[in-house]
N, C-alpha and C positions, 0 to 999 in steps of 0.2 A: 325071256323079256331083254335082258341086258343084251343080247345078240342081235334083236331088231334094233336096237338103239344104234348099234355100231353101223348099221347099213345106212343110218340117216345121215346128211350134211348139215349137222347143227351149226349156229353161229358160234365164232370162236374170235376172240380179240384181247389183246394185252390192254386196251385201252380200258382205264379202271372204271368200276360201276359207280363210285363216288367221285364226284368231281374235287373236293376238299380244296376249293378255290384259295381261300385266305392261306393255306399252306404252300399250295403248289404255284400260286401266282409269281411270287418273288424268285423262285427258280427260272420260270419262263422269262421274267423280265431280265433276270442275269444273262442267261443265254441269248435273248436279242440282242443284250450289249455285247456280248463276247463276238457275236457274227457280224456286229454293226448292221442290223436289219433296217434302221432308218436309211443308211445311205445306199443298202443294196434294193430297197423300195424305190428310191428317188431315181437311182440309175437304170433300173429295170423300165422306168416311163419315159415320157417323152415324145413319144410319136405323133401326138396330137398338138404339142406345143407345151407351152407352161401355164401356171395358175399361181398367182400371188394372194394369199391370204395373209394380211397384216395384223399382228398379234397387238391388241390393246392392252397396255401395260396394268397389271394390277399393282395395287400398292404393297409396298416391301415394309408390312408390319402385321404380325399374328399370324395363326394360322389359316390355311384356307377353309372355306365353309360351303355349305352345299351351292351357293350361287356361284363360287368362283370354279368349283368341280364342274357343275353343269356346263358352264362357259368352256373349260378346256377340253370337256369331252366332246362337246359339239365341234370346236374347232379341228379335234383330232379326228372325228368322223369324216369332215370335208376334206382334210388333207390328205387321209388314207383313200377315200373314194376317188377323187380326183386322181391321183397317182394310178389307182387301179384301172381307172377309165382311159388311162394314156397321157395324162397331163403331169409332167414334172411339177410337184408341188412341194417346196421347201417350206419348212415351219420354223423361224427363229422367234423363241419365245423372248419376252421382255420384261422389264420392271419400272415401275415409276419410284424412284428413290427420294426425292427432295420434298419439301413441304412441312406444312404445320403439326400433323401428327407424328412425326418423327421427333421433330424438335420439341415438341411438348413433352416427349416420354424421356428425352434426356434431360430437359429441365427438371422434370420431377426427380430426377435420380441426383442431379446436381444441387437443387435447392437454391439457396442465396448465392453459392459460389457461382452460378451461372452469369450473374452480373460483374464479375471481376474477370473472367476468362476473355483472352482476346479471340475474336470471330473465328479463327482457323482452328483454335483448339475445339471449340464447340462444334464447328463443321466435321472434324475428326470424328469425334464421338458419334455425331449422326451417321457419318457414313460407316462406322463399325456396326452400328446399331442396324442399317439398312442390309448391311453384308449378313449378318446373321440371320435374319429374316428371309433374305434370298436364297440362302442355303437350306432352310427348313422347308420353305414353299417347293423349292426345285425338287427335294426329295418325295414331297406329298404329290405333286404333279405327276413325277415319274412313276410313282404307286399306281397312278390311274391307269396306266399304260399308254400314256401320252407319248408319241413319237416326235423327235426334234432335235435341234441343235441345241443341247442342254450345256454342252461344254463351253460354248460361246454365245451366250443370250446378248440381248443389248440391255443397257442399264442407263436410267437418264443421269446417273451421277459420273460416268465414264467421262474423260477429258475430252474425247473426240464428240461425243454426244454433245457435252456442254457447249462446246465450241460451236457445233452447229446449231444450238438453241440461240445462242447468242448472235451468229451470223445472220439469222433470220430477222432477229432485232434491228440490226444495223441494215437490212434491205428496207424494212419497214421505215426507217428514220430517212433513208435515202429518198423514197418518194413521198416524203412530208406527212406519211401517214400516224405519225407517233406526235403527241403533244404532252405538255406538262401544265396543267391546271387546277384551280381550287374548283372543286365541285362535290355536291353531297353524293356518296358511296356508302353502301353497306359497311357498317364498322362494327367489329366485335370487341366490345368492352372489356372482356376476360382474356380474350387472346391477342388484344392491343395490335390489331392489323386490319386492313381493308379488306372485303371480301368481294368475289366476282359473283355474279347471278347464279352460277353453278354451285356455289359454295353455300347456298342458302337454301334451308329447308324451312318447310311451313307446318305449323304445329297449332293447335288451340291454345290460346293465351286470353287471360282476363285482363283487362284493361279499365282504367277509369274513363268514363264518358261523360263529359262536361259541356255546359253551355255557357257562354260568357258575353255579357255586355260591354262594347267599346264606346266611349263617349263620342258623340259626334256633334261636338260644339262649333259646327262651321255653318257662320251666316249664310253660306252659298246654297245650304239645305233649302230655304226658303225659294230659291229661285227654282227647284224641282217641284217641292211640296208646298204650296202656298200656305197651309195650315201648320206647318212646322214650327217647334219651339226648341231650337238648337240648345238651349240650356238644359233641355231635359229628353235629349234625343239620345239614342243608342243604335248602332249596328249589331246584330247578334250574329256570333259563330259557334260552332261546334268542333269539339276536337277530342280523341281518345289518347293524346299525347301532351297533357298539360305541362310537362317539363319543357317543351320547345315553345311555350309562351314567352319566356324570358327574351327569345331570339326573335319573336315577330317584328316584322318590317313593314307588313300592309295587310289589308283585308281586300280578298279578290272577289268579284262578281261576273257573272256571265254576261256579257255585252246584250244578249237578245231577252234574257229571262225577264218576266215582269216583277218587280219588287214593289212592295207596299210599305206605307208609313201607318203603323196603328197605335192607336191609343190604348194602353193598357193600365189602369190606375192612374197614377200621376205621371207617367213615363210614356214617351214615344220610341216605337221600334221600327229598325227597316230589318226586313227578311223578304224571302220569296214568297209571292201570294200562293203559289202552289203547296208550299209546306206550312202555310199558316194555321190549318186546323190542327194537325198533328203538334205541332210547336204549343199553342195555345192549351191544348189538352195536358201536354208535359208540364208547362209552366203554371197551370192552375187559372189562366186567364179566363174569367166566366164569359165576358161578351166585349171582346176586342173591337174596336171600331176603326174600320179603314178610312183614313184620312186623305189618302192619295195613292196613285199608282205611277210607276216610271219604269223604264228600261234599265238594265245595269249601265248601258252606255251614257246615260244621262246623268249616272251618279259618279262617274269617272272623276278622279281628281279632288274630291272633297276629302277632308282631313278628319280621319277618326283620331281620338288619343289612346295611346296605351293604356290599359286598364291599371297598371301599377308602376310604370316608369314615367318619366317625365319627358315622353317624345311622341312624334306623331307617326300614325300608321295610315297612310294614305288608302283610299279606295283605288284600286287598280282592276283590270278586266283580263280574263282568261278563258279560253274555250273549255279547259279542263274540269271548270265547276260543272257540278251535277245536281239533279233533284231526286237523287236515289234515297239520302237521310240528311239531317242536319238543318240547315236553314238557308242553303242556297248563297251563304257568304262564307268564304273560305279564309280561315287563319293563315297566313303565309309567312313561313319562316324559310327564306332561301338558302340557309346552310342545312336544312334538313329534310328538304324533300326535293325531286327530281322536277316536277312542274313548278313548284315554287320556285327553284333555282332559274328555270327557263323563263318564267315571268317576272322573276328578281331582274334578269340580265336585261330583259327588254325596257323596264323601267328605272335602272340604274340603282337598285336597291343593294344595301350592302350584303354581302354572302358573309353572314355572320353566325360563328360556331364557336363560343367561347369555352371550349372544354379540353382536357388533356386525353390522352389514349385510353384512360381507364373509363372516360366518359364522367370524369368530374367536372363540375362548373369551377372557371378560373377565378382567382381571388379578386378580379374586376367586377363580378356578376354580384349585384347587391342583391340582399337577402337569401342567395343561394350558393354562396361560393363554398368549394370543397364539396357539395353534394353529388354523388352519383345521378345519374338522369333518372333513374326508377325511385331513389330515395328522395327527389326532388319532388316525385308528382304529388303525395299529399301536402307537402308545404306549399307548392304553388296555388293548390284548391285551398288551402287556410288563408294565403294572402288574397285570393280573390274573394273570399268570404269577408275577409276583414275589410275590403275596400268597397265592398258592396256590388262587386261585378259577376257574383256567381249566380245565375238564374235556376240551375238545374245540376245535380249531379247524380250518378248512377253507375253501375257496372256492366261492362260489355263483354261477353266470350266471343272472340272472333280470330280467323286464321291468321297467324302473325309470324313473320320472318325470324327464324333461328339460325344459328351459326352451325355448319354441319359437323364441326369437329366437337367443341363442348356443349352443344345442344342449348345455348344460352339465349335469350332473345337479343337480337342486333338493332342498331338504330341506323338512321341515314345521318350522316354526319360530314359536313364539308371539309376536306383537308385538301392539301396540295399532292395530287398523286399524277401517275403517266397514265396516258390513255391511248388506245389506238381507236381512230376515228372511223366511224362507221359510214360516213359521208366522203370523206376525201378519197380522192380516187374511185368513187362510187363502189366502195367495199360491199355495201349493203346490197345494192342492185345486182352487182356480178354474183355475189354468193346465192341471191334468190334465184336468178337465171341457171346458176350451176344445180341447184335443189331440183329445179324444174325439168332441165334439158340433158343434164350429164350423168345422173345417177338414178339408178333402179333401186327403190326402196322396198324391202320386204320385212314385215307386211306393207302395203300400201299406204295405210295411214300414217307411216313415219314420216312421209313426204310433207304431209300436211302439218304435222307437228312441228318439225323443225323449221319449215318455212315460216309460220307464225313465230316462233322464236325470234328466228333473225330479223323478221320484218319491224318488230316491236321493241328489240333489245336496244340499250343505250349504247353509248361509246363504251369500248372494252377496258376496264380499270385494269391494268396489268401491273401495277406495283403492289408489294407487300412488305410490311415493315418488319420483317424477319430475317434470319441470317443464312437458313439451311436452303439454299436454291441457286439460280444461275443470277449473279447481281446485273443490274440495270447499269449499263457501262455509260456514266455520264460525270461530268465534273460540275460541282456548284460552286458559284462564286461567292465568297465569303464576304465581299463588299455590298454587292447589290442582291444575291439571293437566285440570280438567273442562273440556268443549267446550260452547259455546252457539251455536245455530242456528235463530232463529227463523223460520218459513216467510215470514211478511210481510215482514221484513227480507231475506230471500233473495230473494223477488221483486223488491224494489227493486233489488237488486244487478244481477238479471238485466236489468232494464230499463237500467242503465247499461252492462252487456254489449252490448246491442243497438245503444247509441247510440254507443259507442266505435269509432273508426275501425277496431282490430284485436282488438274483441270482448273476450275475458275478458284481455286484457293489462292492463286496468283495475284487475283484483285486484292486480297486482304493482306497477302504477305509482302507483295513488293512496296518498295520505299515508293511514297508520293511523287518525288523527284523523277522516278521511271516511268510513272503513268503519265505525267503532266507534259505535255509536248514544251520543249524549251521556248521560253520568251512567250507562252500564250497570255495574250491579254483578253480580258473579257469584252465581247463585242457590244455590250450593253453599256458598260461604264469604265471601261478601260483597266480595271482593276486586275492585279495579278496573284490574289490571295485565293487559293482553291482549296477545296476538300473533295473527296470522292463520294459519289452518291452511295448511301448505305442499303437501299430499297433493293429487294430482289424481285425476280419475275414471278407471276403467277404461275403455280405449278400446271395449270390448264395450259399456258402457252409452252411450258416444258414439253408435256405430253404430245401437245398438238404439233410439235415439229418433228415427231418422229419419223414422218415421211421424208424430211430432209437428213436426218441422221441416221436412217436405218435403211429405208427402201431405197434411197438414191446412192448410199455409201457401200451397200452389201451387193456384190457382183451377182449371187444367186437370187437376188430380190429385182424388183422393178417398179419403177413409178409411173403412172398411178397404179395402187393395188386392184387387183380384181374385186377383193372383197376385204370389208370391215365387220367385224361380228362382236357386239358386246349387249349387255342389258339395255333396257329401253330407255334408262335414266340417262344414258350417254347421248340422246338428242340434245340435252343441255349442257353436256360435258365433252368428252373425247371427239364424238363425230362434229360437234359444233366448233370446238376450238381448232380441230385439223383443218376442218373448211375454211374457217377465216383465215387462217396462216396460208395455207395453201393457195387459196384465191387471191389473197394479197399480195404474195411474192411469186405465185407461178401462172396466176389467172387462170386457173381449172382446179376442180375439186380433186382430192388426194386419192379418192376411190371411184369405182365404176359401180360398186353395188353396196348397199348397208343391210346388214341383216340383223335383227334384235331379237332378243329372249326376254321372257317375262320374269318375276320373280319367284323364287321357290317358297311356297307356304306349306302349313300343315294339312293332315287329311281334311280337315274343316274349312280351308281356305284362309285360315287366319295367319298373319305375318308371323315368321319366327322371332322370339323374344326371350331372353333370359328371365324375364319377369313372369311370363306366362310358363315358363319351363317346357316349352316346345321344340327347342332347338335340337335339331339332329345333325351331328357333325359326321362329314364323310369318313373320318378315320374311324370311327366306332362302327359304320355299315362295312367298312373294308375287312375289319376284324372278324365281324360275326358271318357277313355274306361272300366278301371277295369284292374286289373292284368291278369284275364282269358283271355283278347284279346292279352295282350302280350305272354302269355303262348301258346296260339293258332297259333301266329307268328312264335314262336320258333319252334313248331311240324309241321309247315307247308311248312320251307323251307329246302332246302339240305345245311345243316349248314356246311358240310365239305369243302365248298366254301365261298368267300366272300357272305355275306347276306345284300340283301336288304331291307330297310324298309322306308316307306314315308306314306303321308296321305292316298293317293290313294291306297295302299297295305293294310292299316290299314281298309279302307274303304270296300273293298272287304271281307277281314277277319270278321268285324263286321256283314255283310250281311249273311256269311257262317254260323257264330255263331248263328244269328238269326233263321236260318234253321233248323241246328241241335236241337237247343233249343224247338224251336216249335213243331218239330217232338216228342221229349220226351214229350212234355207238352199234346201233341194229344194222346199220347198212355196212359199217367196218367189219362187222362179224360175219357178215355174207360174202365179204370180199377177201377174207383171210386166204392167203396163198396165191393171190392172183396178181399178175403182173400186167403192164402196159401191153406187152405183147400178146396176152391173152384176150384182149378185148376184140369182138368181131365187129367188122364194118358195119356202120350204122343201117346200110341198106339190108344186110343180112337179119336184121332183129325180127321178131316176131311182132305182128300188129298191135299188142296191147303194150310192149314195149317201146314201140315207136311213138304209140299215143301218149304213153307217159312222159317221154321225153321233149314231144312237143309240148305237154301242160308245163314241163319244168322251165323250158326255154321261155313260155309266157310269162312265167313268174319272174324269172331272171330279168327280162325286159323290164316289167313292171317295177322291179326293185331298183335296177340301174336308173330308170327316169326319175325315182323317188329321190335317189341320192342328188341327181342333177338338179331336182327342184328343192333341195334342201328338205323335202318332206319323209323326214327320219322315222316318225311314226308309221308312215305307210310300209316303210322296210320292214320294221318288227312285226307289225299286223299281219303283211303278207306271207313273211316266212314262218311265223308261227302257225297261221291257218293252214299253210301249205303242209308243214310238217304233221300237224296234228289230224288235219281231215283229208287231204288228198293223199298224203303219202300213207300214215299209219292206219287211217281207217279204212282205206279203199286199196290201194295200189300195193302195199306191201302184204296185206292180209290177203289179196287173190294169189299173190308170188307163191307164199308159204310152201304149197305142195311142190311147185317147181323147183326151188330153192333146195327145200329138204329131202325130197325123194328123187328126183333126176339124177343122173349118172353125174359124177363131180365135173367132167369136162365135156358133157353133152350139150348139143347145140342150144335145146332149150333153157339149160342153166345158165350157160354162157350168154345167152341173148339177155336174160334177166340181169345177170352180174353188169354185163356193159352197161345196161340203162343205169344201175345203180350206182356204178363207177361214175357215169358222168352226172348223174343228180348229186351226189356227194362232191364233187369237185365244184360243181356250180353253187351249194349250199355254203361250202367254206369260201368262196371268193365273196358270196352276197354278205356273209356274215362278219368276215374280215373287215 
């Protein structure tokens, strides 16, 4: 029996039966480092030109999670596949280092001490904190098998980067695109800072819902409604923010809606006719009598009285008034709402917002001084009841803006901030044109998403009341409060940032006399008492300038990038801010194509959350299965939608991996002792082997096209099906007799081995 066995050419290979990925992968990565495989890969390509994928900077705090792992692996697949297709593609990873989350962590460690420390000391602690996490994340990204320039990544806290960011601000100032004004913006009372649209998340929130009557003791009411009795007339408003009532400056009506004067009990009320039935039901009016009708513009200029302060709330007009809910009469506080602010400017109303950075009413606010806005809600309602102005109160559950960092509800509050104008230099129009004409959006719905965001967004509030970031270079006149920021002077400061060991710490460390130009007089009041602006730039402006700090400054990269790739949330984040900065200062988009991926969810499609206990960390998966299985998972899913992961899904992938690996091992076993010189010319192969090679070539073409189209799930499914069906179940099965029983160097066996050699090298290229 054993003698017969010796006559067979059975497969032999040193390639181990078990993968042992968790143990073996670190050795492979070490070897790649030793031979500098990243540089070797790039140097071997380039015959078809270059391909620039620009890395969106992850935030430098905390360990990586499945979402960041997915993102980095997708980028790595693109960089490797482009290189192997002949495009020299270099990967420069980067980190976003400034901003509130890091400063918040440092504050927690410092506690009360933070208030007494100078800014540059706090900034050093923030820099150390970011550096620590960059080192942690870099190690975790490399463990995923991601190749790139990890020794010299870009960081938004490096002096050259900070100087580039500050220089872009100077460019905007030079074109008149930056303004400083008092406007209502999102404000976080717990973080004490302004927020941009991208820093606001919406969650369900329960608010008080109240209907309030404003006395309408204006004799002019009789000119509109002949049956009016001004002594007993009221205009009715509805609001879910009672705390804004102390700051009410007007009541706004729509010029074209029909309003009615109704008699209910011994009082008369003005409200929209279309909402009368629903209001009457809520107020318990059994049979309200309509005394007259008028359009909103007939009521303009009538003077209502504030319900509990001795001041007038005039009736004004605005196109933003709707009939979806309420009364069709809108309580207007220009210091606390975007439309309120715009209509307030038109009518010359005071932009009134008497509160501090913690959202507490100032001592000048009668009845509510010292109360936080949310504490003020019940007190305002009490006051309305006391003066007989409350018609109805209830609770309403609705979607409400919250701070992305502390998850607390935010408010609209008018404060003096710095803005980039969306209308100046037609920034909005040009950005929309770039979205439609210059950029390929993958998936295609991304175009409409970002288009709508840009089309309807307000001016960009770029100032933050924090310390850890790039300072807004401006001088404030202590005599009149006006700001001065000359672009040439700003660029000189930028040069100092670039030369300073810790970049824009220069702004905080330099003597004021060194920063203020000699003999500078305020252009507004002639004063010469200056202080430096303490606000910093929005971190989205930081990351949005990465094209200027990285693509334009690194010789191995180029502007604009061929591709930006991030999660779909970045339509309102990095894609958005990068587009506005690049369009504002370069008059074009910073990218030719934008590719987005979905969120990672559990096997049932639920968002991963610590409270549910369904969070899966990439570190755990690598220890259990190896990074190769995590990469296989990334390549197996339709990543443009939300992506599921679970033990069951991973179990199936482990099985698929084993089949692909065993197929390769079987091919290796049958090529033992075979060198390149032993291969037959393709024309000498047997018909079956030529057929098998043709099938393999078709698979290879399909896979290469899928890489070019970013359809990585097609790569995985094509290769898996090919190994399991075309090869194992058919071709390899037929070959066994020839491989095992023919003479070791016979033409029949060599023909089969030649085919297997080409198939294996193709498989390895396609899997790499």
